[in-house]
Structures are given as structure tokens and as C-alpha cells.
Backbone as CSV, one residue per row, in Angstrom:
resi,resn,N_x,N_y,N_z,CA_x,CA_y,CA_z,C_x,C_y,C_z
1,MET,126.243,117.518,114.454,124.849,117.189,114.302,124.485,116.123,115.322
2,SER,123.365,116.266,115.962,122.965,115.301,116.977,122.449,114.032,116.314
3,SER,122.486,112.954,117.063,122.021,111.690,116.510,120.497,111.700,116.409
4,PRO,119.943,110.930,115.450,118.498,110.913,115.257,117.794,110.283,116.445
5,PRO,116.516,110.610,116.630,115.772,110.047,117.753,115.625,108.539,117.599
6,LYS,115.574,107.854,118.722,115.415,106.408,118.702,113.950,106.061,118.444
7,ALA,113.740,104.980,117.703,112.384,104.523,117.410,111.809,103.841,118.641
8,LYS,110.511,104.004,118.839,109.843,103.321,119.936,109.507,101.918,119.472
9,GLY,109.752,100.940,120.291,109.435,99.575,119.918,110.507,98.983,119.026
10,ARG,110.131,98.669,117.808,111.045,98.034,116.861,112.077,99.015,116.342
11,SER,113.242,98.500,116.024,114.271,99.355,115.431,113.915,99.615,113.976
12,TRP,114.399,100.735,113.469,114.110,101.073,112.067,114.792,100.083,111.133
13,ARG,115.908,99.507,111.550,116.546,98.500,110.706,115.646,97.276,110.564
14,SER,115.015,96.859,111.653,114.141,95.691,111.558,112.911,96.006,110.715
15,VAL,112.426,97.249,110.777,111.307,97.660,109.929,111.738,97.619,108.468
16,ALA,112.910,98.189,108.182,113.412,98.198,106.808,113.590,96.771,106.296
17,ARG,114.116,95.906,107.148,114.318,94.514,106.756,112.978,93.844,106.459
18,ALA,111.966,94.100,107.291,110.643,93.510,107.084,110.013,94.017,105.792
19,ILE,110.163,95.312,105.533,109.612,95.877,104.300,110.330,95.278,103.101
20,TYR,111.644,95.207,103.174,112.431,94.657,102.064,112.042,93.206,101.804
21,THR,111.935,92.422,102.855,111.620,91.010,102.722,110.239,90.799,102.116
22,ALA,109.279,91.646,102.481,107.908,91.484,102.020,107.671,92.050,100.629
23,SER,108.619,92.783,100.085,108.396,93.452,98.802,108.873,92.611,97.628
24,LYS,108.420,92.995,96.437,108.844,92.343,95.199,110.279,92.757,94.896
25,PRO,111.024,91.948,94.147,112.431,92.275,93.869,112.640,93.639,93.228
26,ASN,111.801,94.043,92.292,111.995,95.309,91.602,111.128,96.423,92.177
27,ALA,110.487,96.181,93.287,109.572,97.165,93.866,110.339,98.274,94.565
28,ILE,109.609,99.310,94.925,110.168,100.505,95.555,110.961,100.199,96.815
29,MET,110.548,99.218,97.569,111.131,99.034,98.887,112.393,98.189,98.903
30,ASN,113.112,98.114,97.802,114.435,97.493,97.820,115.344,98.477,98.530
31,ILE,115.247,98.503,99.813,115.888,99.539,100.608,117.392,99.344,100.639
32,ILE,118.088,100.376,100.145,119.541,100.397,100.171,119.982,101.120,101.431
33,ARG,119.421,102.299,101.630,119.696,103.042,102.862,118.793,102.482,103.954
34,SER,119.164,102.685,105.171,118.307,102.212,106.248,117.023,103.032,106.268
35,TRP,115.973,102.447,106.775,114.689,103.138,106.852,114.823,104.403,107.698
36,ARG,115.657,104.358,108.701,115.855,105.538,109.549,116.341,106.726,108.719
37,GLU,117.293,106.505,107.838,117.812,107.592,107.003,116.741,108.136,106.067
38,ILE,115.963,107.247,105.469,114.902,107.684,104.557,113.861,108.488,105.324
39,LYS,113.501,108.016,106.508,112.527,108.731,107.338,113.029,110.142,107.655
40,ILE,114.270,110.263,108.047,114.840,111.575,108.377,114.838,112.484,107.153
41,MET,115.223,111.942,106.003,115.244,112.768,104.791,113.840,113.222,104.399
42,LEU,112.845,112.343,104.544,111.467,112.740,104.239,110.980,113.816,105.204
43,LYS,111.344,113.680,106.482,110.937,114.694,107.464,111.604,116.031,107.187
44,TRP,112.845,116.027,106.701,113.514,117.283,106.339,112.841,117.917,105.133
45,LYS,112.475,117.071,104.170,111.871,117.568,102.930,110.439,118.052,103.156
46,PHE,109.701,117.384,104.032,108.295,117.712,104.300,108.116,117.949,105.795
47,SER,108.099,119.200,106.178,108.043,119.553,107.603,106.727,119.152,108.266
48,THR,105.708,118.819,107.483,104.427,118.414,108.064,104.456,116.983,108.596
49,LEU,105.472,116.216,108.230,105.563,114.830,108.692,106.129,114.771,110.104
50,ASN,105.637,113.806,110.875,106.152,113.591,112.227,106.329,112.093,112.459
51,ASP,106.866,111.734,113.604,107.150,110.327,113.899,105.911,109.441,113.803
52,ALA,104.753,109.964,114.193,103.526,109.168,114.153,103.171,108.745,112.726
53,ASP,103.537,109.556,111.749,103.244,109.218,110.354,104.034,108.004,109.885
54,PHE,105.109,107.687,110.573,105.974,106.583,110.175,105.766,105.341,111.036
55,GLU,104.733,105.343,111.877,104.476,104.166,112.705,104.170,102.984,111.799
56,TYR,104.742,101.865,112.128,104.667,100.684,111.276,104.384,99.462,112.118
57,GLU,103.402,98.680,111.668,103.131,97.401,112.301,103.496,96.319,111.297
58,GLU,104.160,95.292,111.776,104.589,94.219,110.888,103.401,93.704,110.078
59,GLY,103.616,93.590,108.783,102.567,93.108,107.888,101.657,94.200,107.347
60,TYR,101.867,95.455,107.791,100.993,96.553,107.374,101.772,97.709,106.758
61,LYS,102.814,97.409,105.977,103.602,98.480,105.358,102.754,99.307,104.410
62,ASP,101.791,98.673,103.745,100.931,99.408,102.816,100.142,100.493,103.533
63,ASN,99.680,100.204,104.743,98.941,101.217,105.513,99.808,102.437,105.784
64,MET,101.052,102.207,106.175,101.953,103.325,106.460,102.203,104.141,105.199
65,LEU,102.479,103.475,104.090,102.750,104.188,102.843,101.518,104.953,102.362
66,ASP,100.339,104.355,102.511,99.103,105.055,102.132,98.877,106.282,103.008
67,ARG,99.153,106.159,104.312,99.022,107.309,105.230,99.963,108.433,104.828
68,LEU,101.207,108.085,104.522,102.188,109.093,104.113,101.753,109.783,102.824
69,ALA,101.308,109.006,101.845,100.865,109.588,100.570,99.682,110.523,100.789
70,GLN,98.748,110.099,101.628,97.577,110.937,101.903,97.992,112.236,102.591
71,LYS,98.858,112.150,103.575,99.284,113.349,104.298,100.037,114.312,103.380
72,LEU,100.787,113.782,102.419,101.545,114.617,101.494,100.712,115.022,100.277
73,ASN,99.451,114.574,100.259,98.530,114.902,99.171,99.127,114.502,97.816
74,THR,99.613,113.274,97.767,100.234,112.751,96.554,99.781,111.312,96.352
75,SER,100.073,110.756,95.206,99.709,109.362,94.954,100.751,108.432,95.575
76,ARG,100.361,107.214,95.755,101.277,106.203,96.291,102.469,106.035,95.345
77,THR,102.199,106.062,94.033,103.263,105.926,93.038,104.267,107.065,93.146
78,GLU,103.767,108.286,93.321,104.663,109.438,93.468,105.488,109.319,94.746
79,LEU,104.862,108.867,95.833,105.585,108.673,97.092,106.691,107.640,96.906
80,GLU,106.374,106.548,96.247,107.380,105.516,96.005,108.534,106.073,95.176
81,GLY,108.220,106.940,94.218,109.262,107.589,93.422,110.154,108.473,94.274
82,MET,109.544,109.207,95.225,110.322,110.061,96.133,111.265,109.219,96.978
83,ILE,110.758,108.093,97.472,111.578,107.223,98.317,112.735,106.653,97.499
84,THR,112.454,106.248,96.271,113.512,105.737,95.397,114.570,106.803,95.154
85,GLU,114.121,108.029,94.904,115.056,109.136,94.678,115.938,109.359,95.904
86,LEU,115.340,109.296,97.092,116.112,109.482,98.322,117.104,108.341,98.529
87,GLN,116.708,107.131,98.148,117.609,105.985,98.281,118.862,106.180,97.445
88,ASN,118.692,106.752,96.279,119.801,106.883,95.338,120.553,108.187,95.492
89,HIS,120.134,109.008,96.431,120.744,110.331,96.615,122.057,110.229,97.344
């Protein structure tokens, strides 16, 4: 299997770290797996997602999550549940 594509700009680890740091202790974003792995799993599960859907600016994680939920035609809570499920998979 080929290695995943490299992120433009910030590394996915730094994004995951920023999301983890900014989140509540029991919130969805207690990221166990790296953000890169979660992104890849979501893209495999939902072929309509692309790299642009995962663009993240520091301090704006909510915007990214809202965009993803909207594109998947689901609620933010359901999206967070999917991410949690992928983390524990």
C-alpha cells in the first residue's frame, strides 16, 4: 500500500495536537489515532470527501467539523460519533 499524501502546510500531527489541546477532556477530539489516519478512514468510508474538506486553520476546528457534517448531510453530533468510532476501531 502506498503512503498517504502529505498535507500542505501544517502536518496532520500538529493539527491533531491543536484540536486535542483546544478540546474538552471528554469531548470527541480526544484523538488517540493521528488525524491523518482518521482523515484517511473517513475518505475511504465517504468517497465524496476530498482533501479540501479537511482544510484546517488554527483556532477554527469547528468550521472544519461543520463543513464535514454539512457535506455528509449529517449532524455535528453524528459526525463526532463517527470520528469516535474510527478512533476506537
